[in-house]
C-alpha positions as CSV (number, residue, x, y, z in Angstrom):
1,M,-0.9,35.5,-17.5
2,S,-0.7,38.6,-15.0
3,P,-4.4,39.6,-13.4
4,N,-3.8,43.1,-14.9
5,F,-4.9,42.1,-18.6
6,K,-6.5,44.4,-21.0
7,S,-9.7,43.3,-22.6
8,K,-9.5,45.0,-26.2
9,N,-12.5,46.5,-27.4
10,K,-13.7,48.8,-30.5
11,V,-16.3,51.2,-30.9
12,K,-17.5,52.3,-34.5
13,F,-19.4,54.9,-35.0
14,F,-21.3,55.0,-38.4
15,S,-22.7,58.0,-40.1
16,T,-25.7,57.9,-37.5
17,F,-23.2,57.8,-34.7
18,F,-24.4,54.8,-33.7
19,L,-21.7,53.5,-31.6
20,I,-20.9,48.9,-31.8
21,L,-18.3,47.6,-29.8
22,I,-15.8,44.8,-30.4
23,L,-14.9,43.1,-27.5
24,G,-12.0,40.9,-26.7
25,F,-11.2,38.0,-24.5
26,F,-14.0,35.9,-25.3
27,F,-15.6,32.7,-24.1
28,F,-18.6,31.1,-24.6
29,Q,-20.3,28.6,-21.9
30,P,-20.7,25.6,-24.0
31,Q,-24.2,23.6,-23.7
32,K,-24.3,19.8,-24.8
33,L,-25.2,18.9,-28.0
34,F,-28.2,16.8,-28.0
35,S,-31.5,16.5,-25.8
36,Q,-32.7,19.3,-26.6
37,E,-36.5,19.9,-27.5
38,T,-39.0,22.1,-29.0
39,K,-42.0,22.6,-27.0
40,P,-45.1,20.9,-28.8
41,K,-47.6,23.3,-30.5
42,E,-50.4,24.5,-29.3
43,I,-53.5,25.6,-29.9
44,K,-53.8,29.4,-31.7
45,K,-54.1,31.9,-29.1
46,P,-53.9,36.0,-29.9
47,E,-50.1,36.6,-30.5
48,T,-48.2,38.2,-27.7
49,V,-45.0,39.7,-28.7
50,T,-42.2,39.5,-25.9
51,P,-38.7,41.2,-24.9
52,K,-37.1,37.6,-25.9
53,D,-39.5,37.9,-29.2
54,L,-37.7,41.8,-30.2
55,R,-34.5,40.3,-29.1
56,N,-34.2,37.4,-31.3
57,P,-32.8,38.4,-35.0
58,I,-34.0,35.3,-36.7
59,D,-37.4,35.2,-38.4
60,K,-37.5,31.9,-39.7
61,I,-35.6,29.3,-41.6
62,V,-37.0,28.5,-45.2
63,F,-35.7,25.2,-46.8
64,R,-36.0,24.6,-50.6
65,K,-38.4,21.9,-49.9
66,S,-39.0,19.3,-47.0
67,S,-37.2,16.7,-48.1
68,F,-33.5,15.7,-49.6
69,H,-31.7,12.5,-50.4
70,S,-28.7,12.0,-48.9
71,Q,-25.5,13.7,-50.5
72,E,-27.3,16.0,-52.1
73,P,-27.2,19.7,-51.2
74,I,-29.6,20.8,-48.5
75,G,-29.9,23.9,-48.6
76,G,-32.1,27.1,-47.6
77,I,-32.5,31.0,-46.0
78,I,-32.0,32.2,-43.1
79,Y,-34.0,35.4,-42.6
80,L,-32.8,38.3,-40.0
81,S,-33.6,41.6,-39.0
82,N,-32.4,43.5,-36.1
83,K,-35.8,44.8,-34.4
84,T,-33.9,46.8,-31.8
85,K,-32.4,50.6,-31.9
86,T,-28.5,48.9,-31.3
87,P,-26.9,47.6,-33.9
88,L,-25.5,44.0,-34.5
89,Y,-22.0,43.8,-35.4
90,K,-20.1,41.0,-36.6
91,G,-22.6,38.4,-35.6
92,I,-22.1,34.7,-35.9
93,L,-24.6,32.0,-36.7
94,E,-24.0,28.4,-36.0
95,I,-25.8,26.1,-37.5
96,R,-26.3,22.7,-36.2
97,V,-27.7,19.1,-37.6
98,D,-29.2,17.0,-35.2
99,K,-30.8,13.4,-36.4
100,L,-33.9,13.2,-34.4
101,E,-35.7,10.1,-33.3
102,K,-38.7,8.7,-35.3
103,D,-42.5,9.2,-34.8
104,V,-41.9,10.9,-31.5
105,F,-43.9,14.4,-30.2
106,P,-42.4,16.8,-29.7
107,P,-39.3,16.3,-31.8
108,R,-36.2,14.7,-29.7
109,S,-32.5,14.6,-30.7
110,L,-30.7,11.4,-30.8
111,N,-27.2,13.1,-31.6
112,A,-25.6,16.1,-33.4
113,I,-24.3,15.0,-36.7
114,T,-22.3,18.4,-38.0
115,A,-22.1,22.4,-36.8
116,F,-20.7,25.0,-39.5
117,Y,-20.3,28.6,-39.0
118,I,-21.3,31.9,-41.0
119,K,-19.3,34.9,-39.6
120,D,-19.3,38.7,-40.1
121,I,-22.8,39.6,-40.0
122,D,-23.7,43.0,-39.7
123,L,-27.5,44.6,-39.1
124,L,-27.6,47.9,-38.9
125,P,-31.1,49.4,-36.6
126,E,-34.3,48.4,-38.1
127,A,-32.5,46.6,-40.7
128,S,-32.8,42.9,-42.8
129,T,-30.7,40.8,-44.5
130,V,-31.1,36.7,-45.7
131,V,-28.3,34.4,-45.3
132,P,-28.2,31.3,-47.5
133,F,-27.1,27.9,-46.5
134,S,-26.1,24.6,-47.7
135,F,-24.9,21.3,-46.6
136,D,-25.0,17.6,-47.1
137,L,-25.5,14.6,-45.1
138,P,-24.1,10.9,-45.9
139,K,-26.4,8.2,-46.6
140,E,-24.8,6.5,-43.7
141,V,-26.7,8.6,-40.8
142,G,-29.5,6.9,-42.0
143,A,-33.0,8.2,-43.5
144,G,-35.4,9.9,-41.1
145,P,-36.3,13.2,-39.4
146,Y,-33.9,16.0,-39.1
147,M,-33.7,19.4,-37.3
148,V,-31.1,22.1,-38.0
149,W,-30.7,24.3,-35.0
150,V,-29.6,28.3,-35.7
151,D,-28.2,29.9,-32.8
152,Y,-27.2,34.2,-33.8
153,Y,-24.2,35.5,-31.2
154,T,-22.9,39.1,-31.3
155,L,-19.4,39.6,-30.2
156,T,-20.1,39.5,-27.0
157,S,-20.8,36.2,-26.9
158,D,-24.4,36.6,-26.2
159,R,-26.7,34.9,-27.9
160,Q,-29.5,36.9,-29.2
161,G,-31.9,34.2,-30.5
162,Q,-32.8,31.1,-31.8
163,A,-34.7,29.5,-34.4
164,S,-35.0,25.7,-35.8
165,Q,-36.5,23.8,-38.6
166,V,-37.4,20.2,-39.5
167,F,-36.7,18.2,-42.7
168,E,-36.9,14.9,-43.8
169,L,-33.8,12.7,-45.5
170,L,-35.0,10.1,-47.9
171,D,-32.7,7.6,-48.0
172,G,-29.5,5.6,-46.3
173,E,-28.5,3.1,-43.7
174,Q,-27.8,4.3,-40.2
175,I,-24.5,2.6,-39.4
176,I,-23.7,3.6,-36.1
177,Q,-25.8,3.2,-33.0
178,Y,-26.9,7.0,-31.7
179,P,-26.2,8.2,-29.2
180,I,-22.5,8.0,-29.0
181,S,-20.4,8.4,-25.2
182,T,-17.7,11.0,-25.0
183,R,-15.9,12.3,-21.5
184,V,-12.9,14.5,-21.7
185,Y,-10.7,14.4,-18.6
186,D,-6.8,14.9,-17.1
187,D,-7.4,11.9,-15.0
188,P,-9.9,8.9,-15.6
189,E,-10.8,9.1,-11.9
190,R,-11.9,12.6,-11.4
191,E,-15.4,13.2,-11.1
192,Y,-16.6,16.8,-11.8
193,K,-19.1,18.9,-14.0
194,T,-16.8,20.7,-16.4
195,P,-13.4,20.0,-15.5
196,V,-10.8,22.3,-15.0
197,V,-7.2,21.6,-16.4
198,K,-3.8,23.2,-15.8
199,P,-2.2,24.7,-19.0
200,N,-0.8,22.6,-22.1
201,S,-1.5,19.3,-19.4
202,N,-2.4,15.9,-21.7
203,L,-6.1,15.2,-21.9
204,T,-7.9,12.4,-23.0
205,A,-10.9,12.3,-25.3
206,E,-13.0,9.0,-24.4
207,I,-15.4,8.0,-27.2
208,K,-17.7,4.9,-27.3
209,V,-19.3,3.8,-30.7
210,K,-21.1,0.9,-31.6
211,N,-21.6,-0.7,-35.2
212,I,-24.9,-1.9,-35.7
213,I,-24.7,-3.2,-39.4
214,S,-23.4,-6.9,-40.3
215,K,-20.0,-5.7,-41.9
216,A,-17.0,-4.0,-40.9
217,L,-16.5,-0.3,-40.7
218,S,-12.9,2.0,-40.9
219,L,-13.9,5.1,-38.9
220,K,-12.1,8.5,-37.6
221,A,-12.2,10.1,-34.8
222,K,-11.5,13.7,-34.7
223,I,-11.3,16.4,-31.9
224,K,-11.4,19.9,-32.3
225,V,-10.3,22.4,-29.3
226,Y,-11.1,26.3,-29.7
227,Q,-12.7,29.0,-28.3
228,F,-16.2,30.3,-29.8
229,F,-14.8,33.2,-31.1
230,D,-11.7,32.4,-32.1
231,L,-12.8,30.2,-35.2
232,D,-9.9,30.9,-37.2
233,K,-8.3,28.1,-35.3
234,I,-11.1,25.9,-36.6
235,E,-10.9,26.6,-40.3
236,N,-6.8,26.5,-40.0
237,S,-6.9,23.2,-38.1
238,S,-4.3,24.2,-36.0
239,F,-6.0,22.5,-32.9
240,V,-7.3,19.3,-34.5
241,Y,-6.6,15.6,-33.3
242,E,-7.6,12.7,-35.5
243,K,-7.3,8.9,-34.8
244,D,-8.2,6.2,-37.6
245,F,-10.2,2.5,-35.8
246,N,-11.9,0.0,-37.0
247,L,-15.3,-1.5,-36.0
248,E,-16.0,-5.2,-36.8
249,P,-19.7,-6.3,-36.9
250,K,-22.0,-5.3,-34.2
251,Q,-18.8,-4.6,-32.1
252,E,-18.8,-1.4,-29.9
253,K,-15.6,-0.2,-28.8
254,Q,-13.9,2.7,-26.4
255,I,-11.8,4.9,-28.4
256,K,-9.2,7.3,-26.7
257,V,-7.6,10.0,-28.4
258,N,-4.7,12.2,-26.7
259,F,-4.1,15.8,-26.8
260,P,-2.5,18.6,-25.4
261,A,-4.8,21.2,-23.3
262,P,-4.3,24.7,-24.5
263,S,-1.5,26.9,-23.2
264,Q,-3.8,30.0,-22.7
265,P,-6.5,30.1,-19.4
266,G,-10.3,30.4,-20.3
267,S,-13.1,27.9,-21.6
268,Y,-13.3,26.0,-24.6
269,H,-15.2,23.8,-27.4
270,V,-14.3,20.5,-27.1
271,D,-16.0,18.9,-30.5
272,I,-15.8,15.4,-30.8
273,S,-16.9,13.7,-34.6
274,I,-16.9,10.4,-35.7
275,L,-16.0,10.2,-39.4
276,H,-16.7,7.9,-42.4
277,D,-15.3,8.5,-45.4
278,G,-14.4,11.6,-44.5
279,K,-17.8,12.9,-43.8
280,E,-19.3,13.6,-40.4
281,I,-21.6,11.2,-38.8
282,A,-21.9,12.1,-34.9
283,M,-20.8,14.8,-33.0
284,N,-21.0,15.6,-29.7
285,R,-19.3,18.8,-27.8
286,E,-17.5,18.5,-24.6
287,A,-16.5,21.5,-22.6
288,I,-13.2,22.3,-20.8
289,H,-12.3,25.2,-18.5
290,V,-8.0,26.1,-18.7
291,E,-7.1,27.1,-14.7
292,G,-5.9,31.0,-14.9
293,V,-7.2,34.4,-15.2
294,S,-9.5,35.1,-18.6
295,G,-12.9,36.6,-19.0
296,E,-15.5,38.2,-21.1
297,I,-17.2,41.2,-21.1
298,S,-21.0,39.3,-21.4
299,Y,-23.0,42.6,-21.5
300,L,-23.1,46.1,-23.1
301,S,-25.3,48.7,-24.0
302,L,-25.8,52.3,-24.5
303,S,-28.2,54.9,-22.8
304,K,-29.3,55.9,-26.1
305,P,-28.7,54.7,-29.6
306,S,-27.3,58.3,-30.8
307,Y,-25.4,61.3,-29.6
308,E,-24.8,64.5,-31.0
309,K,-21.6,66.0,-31.3
310,G,-19.8,66.8,-28.1
311,E,-22.6,64.9,-26.1
312,E,-21.8,62.7,-22.8
313,V,-21.9,58.5,-24.3
314,Q,-22.8,56.8,-21.4
315,I,-22.0,53.3,-21.3
316,C,-23.7,50.2,-19.2
317,Y,-21.5,46.6,-19.2
318,G,-21.3,43.2,-17.3
319,I,-17.9,41.3,-16.8
320,D,-17.9,37.4,-16.6
321,G,-14.8,36.3,-14.7
322,P,-13.0,33.3,-15.1
323,L,-15.4,30.2,-14.8
324,S,-12.3,27.8,-13.4
325,P,-12.6,29.1,-9.8
326,N,-16.6,28.4,-9.3
327,N,-16.1,24.9,-11.1
328,L,-13.0,24.0,-8.6
329,R,-15.0,24.5,-5.7
330,L,-18.3,23.0,-7.5
331,E,-15.9,19.8,-7.8
332,K,-14.5,20.1,-3.9
333,E,-18.2,20.4,-2.6
334,L,-19.4,17.6,-4.9
335,Y,-16.8,15.0,-5.2
336,P,-14.0,16.0,-2.5
337,K,-12.3,13.1,-2.6
338,S,-11.8,13.7,-6.4
339,A,-10.7,17.4,-6.2
340,L,-8.0,16.0,-5.0
341,K,-6.8,15.3,-8.2
342,A,-7.7,18.8,-9.1
343,P,-5.7,22.0,-10.3
344,K,-5.3,24.6,-7.4
345,N,-6.9,27.9,-8.4
346,T,-4.4,30.3,-9.1
347,V,-7.0,33.2,-9.3
348,P,-6.9,36.2,-6.9
349,S,-10.1,37.8,-5.9
350,P,-10.6,40.5,-6.1
351,L,-9.5,40.4,-9.8
352,P,-8.0,43.3,-10.8
353,L,-8.6,44.6,-14.8
354,I,-8.1,47.3,-17.3
355,F,-11.1,48.0,-19.7
356,N,-10.0,49.6,-23.0
357,L,-12.4,51.5,-25.3
358,E,-11.6,52.4,-28.9
359,I,-13.7,54.9,-31.2
360,L,-13.5,53.8,-34.8
361,Q,-15.0,56.3,-37.5
362,N,-14.9,55.3,-41.1
363,N,-12.4,52.7,-39.8
364,Q,-9.8,55.1,-37.8
365,K,-9.4,55.5,-34.5
366,V,-10.6,59.1,-33.1
367,K,-10.4,58.5,-29.2
368,S,-9.4,56.1,-27.0
369,F,-10.4,55.2,-23.3
370,E,-8.8,53.2,-20.4
371,K,-9.9,52.5,-16.8
372,K,-9.4,50.3,-14.2
373,I,-12.1,48.3,-12.9
374,E,-12.0,45.5,-10.6
375,I,-14.1,42.0,-10.2
376,K,-14.8,42.0,-6.5
377,D,-15.7,37.9,-6.1
378,I,-14.3,35.5,-8.6
379,W,-16.5,32.9,-7.3
380,R,-19.0,34.3,-8.7
381,P,-19.2,33.6,-12.3
382,S,-20.6,37.1,-13.9
383,Q,-21.3,40.3,-12.2
384,Y,-22.9,43.7,-13.7
385,L,-20.6,47.0,-13.1
386,A,-21.5,50.4,-12.9
387,V,-22.0,53.1,-15.9
388,L,-18.9,53.9,-17.5
389,T,-19.0,57.7,-18.8
390,L,-16.7,58.8,-21.4
């Protein structure tokens, strides 16, 4: 890909001329799905509202009841409100279900079970809405406590807020040991924090699973590779790879699933799931960086929420460059022998870019703007750029 690539952005005026931006070249810095904790409850003190509280659009998660049976619809409502003066456009809710350790406080996750998304959630300034959700869990995950994590993201891949709620599964028998162990690599001898791989290279997902019951199991490993804001690729299954396998009673086995790296540079989720009779019973998330020029607009805001006709509009924004150069350098510093097997960096520094912006009113383009910009140091994952005046 040429370093002079365009990051397509759209701006939409509502009747009050709030500015909303749609940004291209999205990627998300993934995180491990397990080992998240909630803080223990403290003695109530006078409530202090922080800027983080005001920014979080998730007010609460309410289940229709506190406990459910396996295979029963587990449902509730997510209450959202925009407490800021800036519109939240095409937001995405990621809903993840974790199995918790029993009788442990604060709650501690053993393993994620499943995750799904609800898209296109708009919130105008000071507006509120409710979003219903529903899922079910198979009996093979076992009875006990579970937690739903909900994250709200905007199109700049910026997480606006997070909330969680615990519920109980009343019945079922757990069939595999938690947590499962997973790893993704191009060369099994490489060591790294997050692997940087060549486009279209051959990759392997390695999964360790143990049967904990006294009968044989027929399971499936499923791999989904995608960028967070390209969710259509999850839904149309264009980057999904599967492998069936069996486990004898009490057997532990290491499963390997081969798959190709994406052809386009950028950061990708690799969701690794174990299925029994078509239902997810465990899920881990790994990450890869495909080497080359990529990036996103990570931060963008207006100098004020509304403007008069003909008034100057000022936009502040930040650019996240490709994560592959920094990860390659980190691998070289931490694992010098392993780094000999890593791909070479091809991203130039400084990195020239083109900022492209369109203004829409009633879904019609009324103005466009283009400006050449530059990431001066590609070894820094995030850089703040100056004010842009239209």
